[in-house]
KOLNULUM-6310 format. One record per residue (C-alpha): x, y, z. Coordinates in nm, 3 decimals. Each point is the difference from the previous one (the first is absolute). Example, Ala and Ser with C-alpha at 12.3 -4.5 7.8 and 13.67 -1.06 7.14 Angstrom:
BEGIN
+---------+---------+---------+
:      c1 :      c2 :      c3 :
+---------+---------+---------+
:   1.230 :  -0.450 :   0.780 :
:   0.137 :   0.344 :  -0.066 :
+---------+---------+---------+
***
This chain:
BEGIN
+---------+---------+---------+
:      c1 :      c2 :      c3 :
+---------+---------+---------+
:   9.126 :   4.488 :  -8.933 :
:  -0.151 :   0.348 :  -0.014 :
:   0.030 :   0.193 :   0.323 :
:  -0.336 :   0.092 :   0.159 :
:  -0.033 :   0.373 :   0.055 :
:  -0.051 :   0.133 :   0.353 :
:  -0.357 :   0.062 :   0.118 :
:   0.098 :   0.348 :   0.117 :
:   0.286 :   0.161 :  -0.191 :
:   0.121 :   0.359 :   0.011 :
:   0.152 :  -0.023 :  -0.344 :
:  -0.324 :  -0.088 :  -0.173 :
:  -0.281 :   0.135 :   0.214 :
:  -0.330 :  -0.196 :   0.009 :
:  -0.297 :   0.080 :   0.212 :
:  -0.120 :  -0.307 :   0.188 :
:  -0.321 :  -0.075 :   0.194 :
:   0.152 :   0.001 :   0.346 :
:   0.067 :   0.237 :   0.294 :
:   0.369 :   0.064 :  -0.023 :
:   0.245 :   0.280 :  -0.028 :
:   0.103 :  -0.116 :  -0.344 :
:  -0.355 :   0.025 :  -0.133 :
:  -0.037 :   0.344 :   0.158 :
:   0.324 :   0.117 :  -0.163 :
:  -0.102 :  -0.138 :  -0.341 :
:  -0.336 :   0.180 :   0.022 :
:   0.181 :   0.325 :   0.075 :
:   0.213 :  -0.042 :  -0.312 :
:  -0.288 :  -0.058 :  -0.239 :
:  -0.025 :   0.231 :  -0.299 :
:  -0.237 :   0.044 :  -0.295 :
:   0.102 :  -0.208 :  -0.304 :
:   0.225 :   0.152 :  -0.263 :
:  -0.223 :   0.066 :  -0.292 :
:   0.248 :   0.188 :  -0.215 :
:   0.330 :  -0.189 :  -0.028 :
:  -0.135 :  -0.354 :   0.005 :
:  -0.190 :  -0.195 :  -0.253 :
:  -0.361 :  -0.106 :   0.059 :
:   0.107 :  -0.360 :   0.042 :
:   0.266 :   0.093 :   0.257 :
:  -0.256 :   0.209 :   0.195 :
:  -0.246 :  -0.289 :   0.008 :
:   0.262 :  -0.257 :   0.097 :
:   0.133 :   0.218 :   0.287 :
:  -0.351 :   0.073 :   0.127 :
:  -0.091 :  -0.368 :  -0.011 :
:   0.314 :  -0.104 :   0.187 :
:  -0.038 :   0.265 :   0.271 :
:  -0.372 :  -0.064 :   0.063 :
:   0.028 :  -0.377 :  -0.007 :
:   0.270 :   0.020 :   0.273 :
:  -0.270 :   0.148 :   0.222 :
:  -0.334 :  -0.141 :  -0.121 :
:   0.004 :  -0.379 :   0.037 :
:   0.373 :  -0.057 :   0.003 :
:  -0.072 :  -0.339 :   0.164 :
:  -0.203 :  -0.107 :  -0.308 :
:   0.155 :  -0.153 :  -0.305 :
:  -0.020 :   0.212 :  -0.315 :
:  -0.189 :  -0.266 :  -0.195 :
:  -0.262 :  -0.019 :   0.271 :
:  -0.042 :   0.372 :   0.015 :
:  -0.049 :   0.014 :  -0.379 :
:  -0.294 :  -0.235 :   0.042 :
:  -0.142 :   0.221 :   0.269 :
:   0.036 :   0.319 :  -0.201 :
:  -0.324 :   0.158 :  -0.133 :
:  -0.041 :   0.260 :  -0.269 :
:  -0.327 :   0.131 :   0.149 :
:   0.087 :   0.225 :   0.300 :
:  -0.279 :   0.076 :   0.254 :
:  -0.086 :   0.369 :   0.042 :
:  -0.293 :   0.197 :   0.127 :
:  -0.127 :   0.350 :  -0.084 :
:  -0.222 :   0.176 :   0.256 :
:  -0.335 :   0.110 :  -0.148 :
:  -0.220 :   0.279 :   0.125 :
:  -0.336 :  -0.147 :   0.084 :
:  -0.172 :   0.339 :  -0.028 :
:   0.130 :   0.049 :  -0.347 :
:  -0.100 :  -0.353 :  -0.106 :
:  -0.356 :   0.056 :   0.128 :
:  -0.041 :   0.329 :  -0.189 :
:   0.166 :  -0.058 :  -0.339 :
:   0.032 :  -0.288 :  -0.235 :
:   0.355 :   0.079 :  -0.125 :
:  -0.096 :   0.141 :  -0.340 :
:   0.112 :   0.355 :   0.086 :
:   0.360 :  -0.124 :   0.036 :
:   0.005 :  -0.066 :  -0.373 :
:  -0.145 :   0.338 :  -0.095 :
:   0.244 :   0.202 :  -0.201 :
:   0.256 :  -0.286 :  -0.013 :
:   0.218 :   0.028 :  -0.308 :
:  -0.090 :   0.369 :  -0.042 :
:   0.266 :   0.138 :   0.225 :
:  -0.239 :   0.043 :   0.293 :
:   0.146 :  -0.103 :   0.337 :
:  -0.225 :   0.001 :   0.304 :
:   0.119 :   0.096 :   0.346 :
:   0.299 :   0.195 :  -0.124 :
:   0.002 :   0.202 :   0.317 :
:   0.022 :  -0.306 :   0.230 :
:   0.313 :  -0.182 :   0.100 :
:   0.084 :  -0.307 :  -0.202 :
:  -0.098 :  -0.324 :   0.183 :
:   0.269 :  -0.221 :   0.142 :
:   0.129 :  -0.275 :  -0.226 :
:  -0.045 :  -0.363 :   0.108 :
:   0.339 :  -0.174 :   0.018 :
:  -0.143 :  -0.337 :  -0.102 :
:   0.332 :  -0.129 :  -0.140 :
:   0.141 :   0.011 :   0.354 :
:  -0.233 :  -0.298 :   0.061 :
:   0.213 :  -0.234 :  -0.210 :
:   0.082 :  -0.217 :   0.300 :
:  -0.349 :  -0.005 :   0.159 :
:  -0.036 :  -0.388 :  -0.030 :
:   0.300 :  -0.039 :   0.236 :
:  -0.192 :   0.196 :   0.272 :
:  -0.254 :  -0.290 :   0.008 :
:   0.268 :  -0.246 :   0.112 :
:  -0.015 :  -0.109 :   0.362 :
:   0.365 :   0.067 :   0.079 :
:  -0.021 :   0.351 :  -0.148 :
:  -0.321 :   0.075 :   0.196 :
:   0.167 :  -0.107 :   0.324 :
:   0.295 :   0.236 :  -0.070 :
:  -0.238 :   0.290 :  -0.081 :
:  -0.188 :  -0.059 :   0.318 :
:   0.323 :   0.055 :   0.210 :
:   0.003 :  -0.362 :   0.124 :
:   0.346 :  -0.067 :  -0.138 :
:   0.315 :   0.206 :  -0.055 :
:   0.051 :  -0.134 :  -0.353 :
:  -0.197 :  -0.180 :  -0.266 :
:   0.239 :  -0.300 :   0.031 :
:  -0.070 :  -0.022 :   0.372 :
:  -0.380 :   0.007 :  -0.077 :
:   0.061 :  -0.287 :  -0.245 :
:   0.182 :  -0.190 :   0.276 :
:  -0.292 :   0.045 :   0.241 :
:  -0.236 :  -0.159 :  -0.260 :
:   0.234 :  -0.297 :  -0.061 :
:   0.040 :  -0.063 :   0.374 :
:  -0.372 :  -0.016 :   0.048 :
:  -0.036 :   0.331 :   0.203 :
:  -0.263 :   0.156 :  -0.223 :
:  -0.373 :  -0.071 :  -0.015 :
:  -0.246 :   0.110 :  -0.274 :
:  -0.363 :  -0.006 :   0.100 :
:   0.086 :  -0.211 :   0.300 :
:   0.191 :  -0.266 :  -0.193 :
:   0.378 :  -0.045 :  -0.014 :
:   0.141 :   0.118 :  -0.328 :
:   0.354 :  -0.116 :  -0.070 :
:   0.008 :   0.139 :  -0.355 :
:   0.149 :   0.355 :  -0.026 :
:  -0.128 :   0.039 :  -0.356 :
:  -0.366 :  -0.038 :   0.098 :
:  -0.203 :   0.263 :  -0.177 :
:  -0.227 :   0.185 :   0.241 :
:  -0.362 :   0.083 :  -0.094 :
:  -0.193 :   0.296 :   0.125 :
:  -0.123 :  -0.072 :   0.353 :
:   0.266 :  -0.252 :   0.097 :
:   0.141 :   0.031 :   0.345 :
:   0.357 :  -0.115 :   0.077 :
:   0.165 :  -0.017 :   0.345 :
:   0.364 :  -0.050 :   0.104 :
:   0.121 :  -0.144 :   0.329 :
:   0.039 :   0.295 :   0.240 :
:   0.328 :  -0.121 :   0.146 :
:   0.143 :  -0.024 :  -0.353 :
:  -0.118 :   0.356 :  -0.073 :
:   0.170 :   0.126 :   0.319 :
:   0.324 :  -0.170 :  -0.105 :
:  -0.026 :   0.134 :  -0.360 :
:  -0.072 :   0.359 :   0.086 :
:   0.187 :   0.031 :   0.328 :
:   0.359 :   0.098 :   0.056 :
:   0.260 :  -0.276 :  -0.038 :
:   0.154 :  -0.155 :   0.304 :
:   0.375 :   0.059 :   0.024 :
:   0.173 :  -0.333 :   0.036 :
:   0.362 :  -0.008 :   0.125 :
:   0.225 :  -0.273 :  -0.123 :
:   0.285 :   0.079 :   0.246 :
:  -0.035 :  -0.334 :   0.188 :
:  -0.002 :  -0.207 :  -0.315 :
:   0.301 :   0.179 :  -0.136 :
:   0.196 :  -0.053 :   0.323 :
:  -0.090 :  -0.371 :   0.011 :
:   0.105 :  -0.040 :  -0.363 :
:   0.332 :   0.178 :   0.057 :
:   0.072 :  -0.222 :   0.303 :
:  -0.076 :  -0.315 :  -0.197 :
:   0.228 :   0.118 :  -0.283 :
:   0.280 :   0.078 :   0.245 :
:  -0.039 :  -0.343 :   0.161 :
:   0.014 :  -0.178 :  -0.333 :
:   0.308 :   0.201 :  -0.106 :
:   0.186 :  -0.077 :   0.323 :
:  -0.066 :  -0.375 :  -0.033 :
:   0.121 :  -0.002 :  -0.363 :
:   0.321 :   0.195 :   0.087 :
:   0.096 :  -0.231 :   0.286 :
:  -0.083 :  -0.310 :  -0.196 :
:  -0.220 :  -0.141 :   0.273 :
:  -0.243 :  -0.273 :  -0.068 :
:  -0.336 :  -0.047 :   0.175 :
:   0.021 :  -0.222 :   0.304 :
:  -0.074 :  -0.370 :  -0.052 :
:  -0.344 :  -0.120 :   0.092 :
:  -0.020 :  -0.126 :   0.355 :
:  -0.115 :  -0.349 :   0.087 :
:  -0.366 :  -0.056 :   0.046 :
:  -0.114 :   0.038 :   0.363 :
:  -0.282 :  -0.192 :   0.153 :
:  -0.330 :   0.149 :  -0.070 :
:  -0.139 :   0.238 :   0.258 :
:  -0.340 :   0.147 :   0.028 :
:  -0.025 :   0.287 :  -0.251 :
:  -0.116 :   0.325 :   0.133 :
:  -0.234 :   0.189 :  -0.224 :
:   0.147 :   0.341 :  -0.081 :
:  -0.183 :   0.281 :  -0.172 :
:   0.064 :   0.039 :  -0.368 :
:   0.162 :   0.315 :  -0.137 :
:  -0.338 :   0.107 :  -0.136 :
:  -0.160 :  -0.024 :   0.340 :
:   0.290 :   0.197 :   0.151 :
:  -0.050 :   0.266 :  -0.263 :
:  -0.371 :   0.034 :   0.080 :
:   0.082 :   0.025 :   0.371 :
:   0.257 :   0.280 :  -0.076 :
:  -0.271 :   0.181 :  -0.205 :
:  -0.240 :  -0.022 :   0.293 :
:   0.271 :   0.149 :   0.221 :
:   0.034 :   0.286 :  -0.242 :
:  -0.375 :   0.052 :   0.007 :
:   0.006 :   0.012 :   0.388 :
:   0.277 :   0.265 :  -0.007 :
:  -0.198 :   0.210 :  -0.245 :
:  -0.307 :  -0.018 :   0.230 :
:   0.212 :   0.124 :   0.289 :
:   0.141 :   0.289 :  -0.200 :
:  -0.349 :   0.112 :  -0.097 :
:  -0.099 :   0.019 :   0.365 :
:   0.073 :   0.300 :   0.220 :
:   0.361 :  -0.080 :   0.101 :
:   0.272 :   0.236 :   0.114 :
:   0.271 :   0.107 :  -0.245 :
:   0.282 :  -0.190 :   0.174 :
:  -0.206 :  -0.318 :   0.010 :
:  -0.075 :   0.048 :  -0.369 :
:   0.369 :   0.011 :  -0.074 :
:   0.048 :  -0.336 :   0.172 :
:  -0.286 :  -0.157 :  -0.194 :
:   0.135 :   0.139 :  -0.329 :
:   0.335 :  -0.151 :   0.064 :
:  -0.161 :  -0.329 :   0.087 :
:  -0.210 :   0.025 :  -0.324 :
:   0.326 :   0.041 :  -0.196 :
:   0.132 :  -0.322 :   0.157 :
:  -0.318 :  -0.185 :  -0.088 :
:   0.012 :   0.129 :  -0.356 :
:   0.355 :  -0.128 :  -0.041 :
:  -0.107 :  -0.339 :   0.138 :
:  -0.288 :  -0.009 :  -0.250 :
:   0.243 :   0.064 :  -0.289 :
:   0.204 :  -0.307 :   0.117 :
:  -0.305 :  -0.221 :   0.076 :
:   0.144 :  -0.294 :  -0.199 :
:   0.293 :  -0.034 :   0.249 :
:  -0.202 :   0.094 :   0.319 :
:  -0.005 :  -0.241 :   0.294 :
:  -0.247 :  -0.031 :   0.288 :
:   0.251 :   0.137 :   0.254 :
:   0.012 :   0.335 :  -0.182 :
:  -0.383 :   0.017 :  -0.006 :
:  -0.024 :  -0.075 :   0.373 :
:   0.255 :   0.276 :   0.073 :
:  -0.203 :   0.254 :  -0.198 :
:  -0.318 :  -0.111 :   0.182 :
:   0.171 :   0.053 :   0.335 :
:   0.127 :   0.344 :  -0.106 :
:  -0.345 :   0.108 :  -0.113 :
:  -0.166 :  -0.120 :   0.316 :
:   0.263 :   0.188 :   0.211 :
:  -0.054 :   0.322 :  -0.198 :
:  -0.379 :  -0.029 :   0.044 :
:   0.041 :  -0.058 :   0.373 :
:   0.222 :   0.305 :   0.042 :
:  -0.252 :   0.215 :  -0.188 :
:  -0.288 :  -0.124 :   0.206 :
:   0.185 :   0.070 :   0.323 :
:   0.086 :   0.353 :  -0.114 :
:  -0.356 :   0.076 :  -0.103 :
:  -0.137 :  -0.139 :   0.330 :
:   0.243 :   0.213 :   0.202 :
:  -0.096 :   0.308 :  -0.200 :
:  -0.367 :  -0.065 :   0.059 :
:   0.043 :  -0.047 :   0.380 :
:   0.193 :   0.328 :   0.042 :
:  -0.237 :   0.291 :   0.076 :
:   0.027 :   0.291 :  -0.234 :
:   0.107 :   0.330 :   0.145 :
:  -0.236 :   0.287 :  -0.010 :
:   0.062 :   0.249 :  -0.277 :
:  -0.106 :   0.308 :   0.190 :
:   0.243 :   0.285 :   0.030 :
:   0.068 :   0.214 :   0.302 :
:  -0.102 :   0.359 :   0.024 :
:   0.360 :   0.106 :   0.063 :
:   0.096 :  -0.105 :  -0.354 :
:   0.040 :   0.327 :  -0.192 :
:  -0.073 :  -0.175 :  -0.331 :
:  -0.343 :  -0.117 :   0.117 :
:  -0.170 :  -0.324 :  -0.116 :
:   0.135 :  -0.140 :  -0.326 :
:  -0.348 :  -0.104 :  -0.133 :
:  -0.356 :   0.079 :   0.106 :
:  -0.238 :  -0.280 :   0.107 :
:  -0.210 :   0.049 :  -0.315 :
:   0.309 :  -0.034 :  -0.224 :
:   0.101 :  -0.312 :   0.189 :
:  -0.341 :  -0.159 :  -0.060 :
:   0.018 :   0.085 :  -0.369 :
:   0.347 :  -0.147 :  -0.031 :
:  -0.107 :  -0.314 :   0.187 :
:  -0.301 :  -0.050 :  -0.222 :
:   0.219 :   0.056 :  -0.314 :
:   0.243 :  -0.261 :   0.120 :
:  -0.280 :  -0.249 :   0.072 :
:  -0.145 :   0.057 :  -0.351 :
:   0.341 :  -0.054 :  -0.154 :
:   0.060 :  -0.312 :   0.189 :
:  -0.348 :  -0.136 :  -0.096 :
:   0.064 :   0.079 :  -0.362 :
:   0.336 :  -0.174 :   0.007 :
:  -0.145 :  -0.310 :   0.166 :
:  -0.289 :  -0.009 :  -0.245 :
:   0.234 :   0.030 :  -0.295 :
:   0.230 :  -0.271 :   0.131 :
:  -0.294 :  -0.245 :   0.011 :
:  -0.018 :  -0.019 :  -0.382 :
:   0.345 :   0.131 :  -0.106 :
:   0.226 :  -0.140 :   0.274 :
:   0.355 :  -0.130 :  -0.048 :
:   0.004 :  -0.366 :  -0.098 :
:   0.330 :  -0.163 :  -0.094 :
:  -0.181 :  -0.302 :  -0.149 :
:  -0.160 :   0.206 :  -0.286 :
:   0.189 :   0.006 :  -0.332 :
:  -0.030 :   0.382 :  -0.037 :
:   0.127 :   0.281 :   0.223 :
:  -0.213 :   0.073 :   0.309 :
:  -0.156 :   0.239 :   0.093 :
:  -0.140 :  -0.009 :  -0.355 :
:   0.083 :   0.294 :  -0.225 :
:  -0.045 :   0.043 :  -0.376 :
:   0.264 :  -0.121 :  -0.239 :
:   0.251 :   0.244 :  -0.141 :
:  -0.093 :   0.192 :  -0.318 :
:  -0.365 :  -0.104 :   0.040 :
:  -0.136 :   0.353 :   0.006 :
:   0.077 :   0.063 :  -0.363 :
:  -0.202 :  -0.303 :  -0.111 :
:  -0.288 :   0.011 :   0.249 :
:  -0.297 :   0.057 :  -0.225 :
:  -0.304 :  -0.215 :  -0.089 :
:  -0.174 :   0.018 :  -0.332 :
:  -0.363 :   0.088 :  -0.042 :
:  -0.111 :  -0.345 :  -0.116 :
:   0.103 :  -0.160 :   0.330 :
:  -0.174 :   0.021 :   0.343 :
:   0.245 :  -0.092 :   0.269 :
:  -0.056 :  -0.071 :   0.368 :
:   0.338 :   0.012 :   0.170 :
:  -0.138 :  -0.127 :   0.334 :
:  -0.073 :  -0.352 :  -0.133 :
:   0.245 :   0.010 :  -0.292 :
:  -0.276 :  -0.050 :  -0.259 :
:  -0.099 :   0.183 :  -0.313 :
:  -0.271 :  -0.005 :  -0.265 :
:   0.061 :   0.029 :  -0.375 :
:  -0.281 :   0.241 :  -0.084 :
:   0.036 :   0.028 :  -0.377 :
:   0.244 :   0.008 :  -0.283 :
:   0.221 :   0.316 :  -0.021 :
:  -0.110 :   0.251 :  -0.258 :
:   0.125 :   0.325 :  -0.156 :
:  -0.179 :   0.325 :   0.078 :
:   0.054 :   0.361 :  -0.133 :
:   0.346 :   0.087 :   0.122 :
:   0.045 :  -0.319 :   0.203 :
:   0.101 :  -0.360 :  -0.067 :
:  -0.071 :  -0.230 :   0.296 :
:   0.288 :  -0.240 :  -0.063 :
:   0.275 :   0.124 :   0.227 :
:   0.318 :   0.063 :  -0.195 :
:   0.304 :   0.223 :   0.057 :
:   0.067 :   0.052 :  -0.369 :
:  -0.073 :   0.297 :  -0.222 :
:  -0.320 :   0.008 :  -0.210 :
:   0.195 :  -0.020 :  -0.323 :
:   0.194 :  -0.301 :   0.126 :
:  -0.331 :  -0.189 :   0.054 :
:  -0.115 :   0.095 :  -0.349 :
:   0.319 :  -0.129 :  -0.160 :
:  -0.022 :  -0.331 :   0.199 :
:  -0.359 :  -0.047 :  -0.105 :
:   0.094 :   0.060 :  -0.365 :
:   0.282 :  -0.257 :   0.026 :
:  -0.247 :  -0.277 :   0.099 :
:  -0.267 :   0.127 :  -0.235 :
:   0.202 :  -0.074 :  -0.310 :
:   0.320 :  -0.194 :   0.044 :
:   0.285 :   0.130 :  -0.220 :
+---------+---------+---------+
***
């Protein structure tokens, strides 16, 4: 069986539609095609292979060939004043006689219309979601569609290959967008690894000593069965404990108390990693510890509030004089109050939450800045995670609206490959 090549390989660089360090490195290594030492067939094949790895790599080649169009959309800006004054006959005056008009003016920009070879792919729903910065890769955008997280014109659209029409509005579930574009949560597998090692050691010891499992005991008379919580319920309770600890850490707590709560959080995290073997006694112990810590913090804060603050005035005998004037103290106090208000306001929408699948407080995903651009043919509202497909992409003088990292000549060779196959 033929071995499937890696999606990201440093031996054979391919630019992919995703936010990753491999794609960023592949883009930095792109070069113009070799037009001297290679045959025309080799140039077209290489250009086709490189561009297809980026444009629509999730689409089968046969399906893309059916989508390919020879006619590429392009627009040329026209001067309305010129059109109203002349009929165009003066442009043909002297043609063929060696007369060139506007010799003193700069030559107009060329229209790179062959860079638009893959413009039908930009109409696909999954590609539009990726272009709108609602997903970190086109494959993730495809997964959102299949899972029913995307709506087009208010209706659920589970087909990632849906071709958008001008004026269509699509929307993605905001929580999924936060997960897709936010930093990944670091998950530690230390607890699982330790439990696995202990189970392996236990099995090895039994096999070496030749012990057999104990015989089954005789059936005892039936007793009333006490309903115990399932491991899933225990796991949810541990997650709620973790959420309570995060709420305490966000509050205004002293440094020493924060150290205690962080150590307790580490204990709860290890218990969550071993939730399948957790028992109710462990959960009750953790509940008691959390209640005790909260009680100690409440007592300390109450004692600090009841103690009167000492006056900050300085004596006249002090040679250094007052450390800060009353006006400076008021300014500093107002600055601290403003900073506290801003931190509380920010924590309301971007607070720590251990239950969310992405890292909190939310921050952008790594390597996002290099790919954070939105094409002209999309109007995006990041507040509600919705976008409108305004029109089909077109080529203009000096600009092709299909985003591509490849050289202009690479796009021309790829278009010629599909224009006339071999």
